[in-house]
N, C-alpha and C positions, 0 to 999 in steps of 0.2 A: 614155823616162820616162813613167810613168803620169800622166795629167792628173788634178788634184785636182777633186773634185766631190761632190755629195750622193748618199748611198745610203739608200734607203727599205727598211725591214725588212718582209718579207712574213710572214704567218702560215704556220707550218709544219704538217706533218702531225700533230705531237704537241701542237699548240696554242701558246698564248703569251698574254702580258698586253698589254692595250691601253695606249696612252699615258695615257688618262684614268684607268685603273686605277692606274698608277704615281703620278699626281699625287694620287690620293685616299688614299694611304697615311698622310698626316698627319692624315686626318680633317678636322674643322672646328676649327682652332686658335683659341683665344681671344685670341691675340696678333696684332699687326699684321704685315703682310708684312715691313716694314723690321726690326722687332724680331726676328722669327723668322729672318730671313736672317742677322743679326749673330750670334745665338745658335748657329745650326747651322754656319755657316761657321767661326766662331772655334773651335767645339768640334772640328771636323775638323782644323783647323790645330794645335790644342793636342795632340790625340791623335797627330799625325804628327811631333811634335818629335824632333829628333835626340838620342840619348842623352847626348852630350857638349856639347849646346848650352845655354848659359846663358840666352840671350834669344831668343825666337821673335818675329820682326818681322812684324806683321800690319797690312795696309793696306787701306783702303777709298777708292778714287778714283772719284768721280762726275764724268764729263766728257762733253764734246761732241766728236765726231770732228773733227779739224782738217782744213783744206782740203787739205793735202798727203797725207792718207790716205783721203779720201772715195772716190776711184775704186776703191781696193782693196776697201773695204767693199761698194760697189755690185756689183762683180764677184762677190764671194762669194755674194751673195743673188740674183744674176740668173739662174743656171742652175737647171734642174729636176733631178729625180732621174735618175741614170744608168741606173737599173734600170727605172723606170716611164715615164720621159720626162715625168712630171707636173711642172709648174711651179706650186709652191704659191702660191695667191692671197695668203696672209698674208705671204709673203716679198717679193712684188712691190712693195708700198709701200716696203719698206726699200730695194730696189734703185733706186727712183725718188725717194726722199726727198732733199731738199736738205741736211738736217742729221740726224745720228744721235747718240743719247746711249747711253752705256754705263756700267756700274758694274763696275770691276775690283777683285776681291778677291784679294789677294796674301799669301802667306806665304813667309818665308825662314828658313833654319835648320831646315827640315823635310825629311822623307824624299823628297818628290816621289812621282809616280805610277809605280811600277815594276811589273814582273811581265809575264806574257804578254799579248799583245794579242788573244788569242782566249779566249773563256770556256770552251771545251772543251779547253784545253791541260792537260797533266798537272799533277800536284800540285807546287807550288813554294812556297818559303818566303814570297815576297812576291807579293801579288796586288792591290795598290792600284789599278792601272789597271782591272782587271776589276771591282773593287768599285764604283768611281766611274763609269766610262764605260759599262760593259756591263750589270752585274747590278744587282739591287735587294735591299736587306735582307741583304746578304752580309757576314758578319764574318770569313770565312775569310781568313787571311793578314794580319789586322789586328794592330796593336800590342797587346802583352799587358800594358802598363802600365794604370793606372786609366783606363778609357775612358768617355767621355761617351755614346757611342752608336754607331750604324752609319752608314757612308757612304751606304747606299742610301736610308734614310728622310730623312736630313738634306739630301740633294741635291734632294729635292722642293721644298724652300723656295727653292732657286735658280731652278728653272724656273717656279715660281709667281710669282716676282718679275719675270720677263720677260714683256712683253706678247705676244711671239711665241713664248714657250716655248723660247728658244734660249740656249745657254751655250757659249762657247769656252773650251777648256782648253789651257794652255801650261805644260808642266812640265819640270823637270830633275831627274835622279836619278843615283845611281851604280849601275851594274849589278853582277853577281856578280863581275866581274873588277876592280871598282874604277874603271872608266872612267865619266866624266861623259857622260850621254846626254840628249838633248832630244826631246820629243814635242809635237805640236800636232794638235788635232782640234776639230771643231765638233759639238755634240750638240743635237738639237731634239726636243722632245716635243710633238706636235700631235695633232689628232684622227685616228682611224682612217679609212680611206677604201678605196673600191673603184676599181680601174683595170682595166676590162674584166672578166675572170673571176677576177681575183686581188685578194684583200683584203690590205691593209697595216695594220700595228699603229698607225701614226702616229708611230713612232720613226724618227728620221733621224740620220745622221752625215755630216759633211763631212770628207773626207780623201782616201784613195786607195781607191776602191771595188773590191771583188773580188766573186767569185760569191756568197758567202754572208755576207760581213761587210765592214767597212770598216777599213782599216789607217790609222794616223795618219801624218802627215808626221814625219820623224825628223831629228835632228841638224841639220846646216846648213840643210836645207830647212825644218825647223820654225822655226829661228831667223829665217830670211828671211821666212817668212809672218808671224810676229809683228811683225817690224820694219815690213813693208809696212802693217800695220794700226795701227801706232803703239802696240802693246802693250809695256809696259816689259819689258826683258830681265833678264838675270842678271849679276851682277858676278863676275868671276873664275870660280872653280869652285863657287860657292855653289849650293845645291839648294833646291827648293821648288816651288810651284805658283801660277799666276795663273789665276783663273777670271773670265771676262768675261760679265756678264749683259747681253744685247743688249736695247736699248730698255726700260729698267727702268720698272716701274709705280710712280710717285711719288704715287699717290693719297693725299690727306691722311689719315693714320691717326687723327687726332683727331675726324674727322667720320664719320657713318654711311656705310658703303660702299654706293654705288649707281652707276648709269651716269652720273649727273650730278655726282658728288662732285669738286670741283676738285683739281688736283694741287699739290703743293708745288713751289716754285721749286728750282733746283739748290742754292742757298745754304741754303734752309730744310731741304731733305732732308739736306744735309751736316751741319747742326747736329743733326738728329734722329739720324742715324747715330752721331755722336760721343757723344751722350747715351746712346743705346742700348748702345754699347760700354762706357761707364763703368758703367752700372747693372747690366749683365749679366755683366761680366767683371772687375770691380774686384778680387776676391780674387787673381787671377793677375797683376794689373797692379802690385801693391804693389812699390815700389822696393827694399825690404829683403829680398825673397825671393832664395834662391839660384838658382832657375829661375823665370823669369817671362816674360810676354808684353808687348811694347810695341805700342801702337796708334797709327797715323797715319791721319787722315782729311783728304781734300782735296775741294774742290768747284770744278770748272773751274780746277784748278791752285792754288787758294788754300787754305792750311792752315786747318783748323777745329780749335780747341782741344778736347781731350778732357778733361772734368772729372775731377778726382782728389781725393784726400783733402786736398790742399793748397788747392784752390779751392772745394770744396763741403763745407759743414759736416756735412751728413747723412752723406755718404760717410765723412768722418773719424770719426764716431761708430761706424759699422759696422766700419771698419778697426780701431778700438781694441778692439772686442769680438772681432774675428777674431784679433787678436794674443793675447788672453787664451786663446782656444781653442787656438791654435797652441802657446802656451807651456805648456799643460796646467794653467792656473790656474783655469779655469772649472769649475763643478760638473758632475759626470757624471749624466746622466739614465739611468735603468735600468728594465727591466721586472721586475716582482716574481715572477710565476709564468708560465713558469720564469724564474729570475733570469738576466738578461742585461744587461750594460752596453750601451746603445744609442748613446751619443755624448756629446760635451761641449758645454756651453752657456755662453754669456757674454753680457753686456749692458752698455750704457752709457745713462744717462739723457740726454735732450736737452732743450734749450729754445731756441726761436727758430730752430732749424735746419729751416726749412720747405722742403719739396720742391715745386718748381713745374715741373719738366721734363715735357713731354708723353711722353717716352720712359719716364720713371719712372711716370707715370700709367698707361701701358699695362700696367705690371707691378702696378698696384694701390696705388701709393704716391703720396699727395698730402697736402700740409700737413705737420703734425708726424708723423714716422715713429712707428709703433706696430707694428713688424713684426719677425719673425724671419727672417733670411736662411738658407735651407736649403742645405746643401752636402754633396756626396759626395766621393769620392776625387779626381776631376778638379779640384775646387774651382772649378767654374763654378756660377753661381747657378742653383739649381733653381727656387726660388720665394721670394717674400717672403710669409711666412705672416702675415696680419693678426691683431692682438689687440685687446682693448678699448681705448678711448681713455682718457687720463688726464683728471682733472678740469679742468685748465687746457688750453685748446685749443692753446697754444703749447708745451706740455710733451709729451714723448714718450719713446720708448725704442727703441734700435737694438740688436738682438740677433742672435747667430749660433749656429746649431746645426750641428755637423759629425758625420756618422755615423762610428762606429768602422770601421776598415779591414776588419775581418773580416766586417762586415755590409754592405759596399759593394755586393756583387753582389745581395744580397737587396733592398736599396732600389732598385737599378737595375732589377730586374725589376718593381718596383712603379710604374715610370714609364711614361707613354704615349709614343708615338713622338716627341712634341715635348719630352720630358724636362722638363716644367714642373710636375710634381705627383708626390706619392707616394700611390698608390691601393692600399690594402691589399686591396681586393676582387679584385685581379688575382692574389692569392697564396692559399696554403692553409696550414693547420697553424700551426706555430710562426712561420714567416716572416710570415704575416698578423698574428699576435699582436704581433710585434715592431714592425711598421710602424704598426699601429693604436695600440699603447701609446705610441709616440713622439709621435703626434698628441695624445694625452691629456696626456702630460707637458709638451709645449710649451704647450698651453692653460693648464695649471696655472701655468706660469712667467709667461705673459702676464697672467693674472689677478692674480698677485702683483705684477708690475711696475706694472700700471695702477691698483692699489688696488681692483680689483673684489672680491677676496676679503675685504678689510676692510669694504667697503661692504655685502657680503652678511651679514657677521657682526654688524653694528650692530643693537642692539635698541632700539626707540623706546619711551620711557616717558612717563609723565604728569608733566611738570615745568612750573614757572612759566617761560614762555618769555621774559618780560621780564628776569628775573634772568640766565638763561642767555645771552641776547643781549648783555647788558652785560658779562658776564665773558668770553665767547668770540667776540664780534663780530669782533675783530681776526683771527681764524682763518678767517672766512667771506668776507672781501673778496677781490676780485681784486687782482692786482699794481697797486700805486700807489693803491689805494682806501683809504678810512678805516674800513671795516668797518661793522658794525651797532651797535657800542657807541657811547656818547656820545663825540663827538670830543674830543681833547685840547684844553684851552683854550690851551695854550702848551707849548713844549718845556721839558723839564727843564733845570735849570741845567747849562750846559756841553754840552748835547746839540743836535745839528743834525739835520735831516731831509734826505734826498735823494729827490727826486721820482722816481716810476717811469718817467717819460718822458724823463729825462735820458740822453743818450748816454754809454755807458760804453766801456771799452776794447774794441777789436775790433768795435765796432758793437753790442754788447749793451747793452740799457737798464741804466743804472746802478741798482743796488739791486734787480735782478730776476735770479733764477737759474733754471736749467732745471727744478728740481723744484718751482717755484712759490713760492720764497721772495721776500720783500721785505726788504732789509737796511737797518737804521737806524744811521747812524754816530753817534759821540759823541766829544767832546773831553775826556771825563772819564776817559780810560783804559779805557773800555768801548765795545765795539761790539755792537749788537744785530741779530740776524737774526730776522725775524718771518715765520712761515709764512703764505703766501698774503696778504700785505699786512697793514696794520694799524699800530698805534702802537708806539712804543718802550717797553721796560720801564722802570719807575721806576729811577732811579739817580742818583748824584752822585759826589762824590769830588774833582773838580777844578773850580774856578770858572772862568768865562770869563777868558781871558788866561793860563791855565795855572798860576795860583797854587794851592799846596796848601791844602786845607781841613782838613787834619788827617790824622794817621797816616803822613805822609811823612817822609823823612829830611831834616833841616835842612841847608840849603846845597847839596843835590844836586838837579839838575834831573830831574824825572820824565819818563819816556818819554811822548810824545804821539802821538795818532792823527791821521793825515793823511787828510782827506776821509772818505768812508764805506767800509764793507766792500763788496766787489764779488764777483761770481761768476766762477769760471774752471773750465774742464774741463782736467784734467791727466791724461794717460795714460788718457783715457776715463772718469774719475771726477769727480764734482762736488765742488768745494771752495769755501769762503768765504775770500777773501784780504783782509787788513787791512794797509794801509801804516802803518808805525810809524816815528817819528823818535826815534832814541836818541842820547844825549849821552855819549860815552866819556870816560874808561874807565867801563864799566858792565856789570852783569850783569842781564839782562832776562828775565823769566819771563812766559809767556803761558798763560792758563787759559781753559777754556770750560765752561759749565754750561747746563743746560736750565732755563728758568723756567716756572712755572705761569701761568695766566691772571691771577693776582693779583700777578705779579712776584716770587714767592717761588721760591727754588731748589728744583728737584725733587729728591726723595730718590732711591731706587733706580729704575733704568730699568725699564720694563715688560718682562715676559718675552719673549725673542726679539728685542728691539729693541736695536740697537747704538747707544750714545750717541755724540754728536760728540766729537772729541778733537783735540788739537793735532798736526798732521802734521809741522810743522817751521818753519824760518825760511829765507827765500830772499833772496839778495843780488841786487837788481835790476841791479847793475853787470855781473855775469857769469852770472846765473841759477843759481849753485851753491846747493845745499840743505844746511842744517844740521838734522839730525833732532833731535826732542825738544822739550820745552817751554822749555828754558833756552837763551839766546843770550848769549855773551860778546863784548863789543866793547871793544877797547883803544885805538882810534884816535879821530879827531875825530868830531864829530856827523855822522850819516849816516842814510839811510832804508833800512829793510828791510821785507820782507813776512812777516807772520805767516799761516800757512796752516792752516786748520781744516777737517776733514772736514764735508761738508754732510749734514744729515739732514732729510728732508721733514717738514712738518706740526708743527714745534716752534718755540718762541720761545727763542733762544739768546743768552746773555750772554757776550761775549768780553772778557776782562780782561787788561791788560798792566801789569805793575808792575816797578819797579826794585828790585833786591835789593843788600844790602851785600856 
């Protein structure tokens, strides 16, 4: 039986690429090592998903080698190359170390690394082994589904993550006869070196060395090697791959990279990896997808929660916009000359959904999101394209743009090796035009969502500012403020105010919505929504205590408003919700109108502006929705929610009346 050991690759007569040249293929990425590793590894796993697999299971396990496996690890790194006899100085510390750390990246429900174990083998249908273990930048034999990139470039991120440039690969696949096979090999990318008169590329493999290459351990011997090292195996006949990054570099990615930059603890690094998975992979993690990926992260055996739309408000807004794109309800962005539909766009306004994750900051998102998530066919995040900020620092917008399937290859060619941008300069002709125009259309959409277009269109005239301030001051204040106008001396009869700092449902400040509204409740059958803070519009109709002041039906109790209007996001859209108490049997009608600064109902809406409208009535008991302005109630007194579409920068009067 051939003894396992290291094989060093010499330069051949026809040349070769040095290990340093391989590592430089990613250029100088703007992303941290941890983020880049998650993006590239998950992309390779997603591309390798089995055709009939509903869920691809992706794991990141950051761990310290246990005492029972330490001896096997030290033996692995103790020997030198079987060809040169060289004992690499960088491996010696690993062989002598009292403790070793590793990062295991596993996928299950994937194809595994099949194909010939020699790069010069004849043409075959599958060549995943050659693409990952032997070659670089090789797409031959890859999956033909929408692909995120190439194995060769992506694997550079793995070796950059290792302080010693070493990755172990343990894989299981089905061969051409349908049999389940296992393979195990170690791969190291180090500096090139001379040994006597022979120069070596710096590429090494640990397995079964032969004259001109290194064969992997196979089947039972591969499984035994993985067990000795404590690498998780496979259940039953499942297939997939586990890649083990030896001695991972956990340098704190939030600090400038230098020789003295401190490292993250294992727990901190686990949290960063979980956040990076969430922000880079969330489109394929959504639970309602037919085919999706699940992500598990552990740090020294402790599960680390991965944020999702249920636990992170900002991700929830992006997910809502994505579903609009997936359902085909968002607008199509197109190129004019030549005419070509480029992709679909959708957005959701946000408020108070502030992003604080360092992994998200690595992608350029911090505070209120004001970004477009760019997607291609694989539906992995390409980039978060930033747009202008909204006037309220707590207000933002989360948008998604997905390229049309027929242009996927065009946009893929516009990506650098790290797949984190669309650079039209890499293309020519119409392809360059399409990618460049997509950038312009997205900028137009961001300007519209942020209000930048409206601000550019404002013409400043010569007006008496005292009068203007008195009339419009309530539109200029921040949430919870009193505006620049003369403060109200007291509330109108039957009207109460809710302060901007009061806690509302779900942690939202009561009276404040994501578009910058402040809501003013009333017990007069009216609720007011005031844009950007300010006073309630004049009104009356019901005196304190609920007694009718005129115009009501004698002997019939009128509906009453409970507390103040509040803001909610429903299916990614902002709404104002007013709780109403109705006394059955009754027929209740809700109306909404826009008021001017004088408290007078506005006439026709400005061109291109959609006025607010009643969306319907919601029963709090079971969440069911009754569409339309009218609600019929035949039972005892109860509470229902009137739901009104929210429109920014307006003063809205909500009216609820009982009808005969």
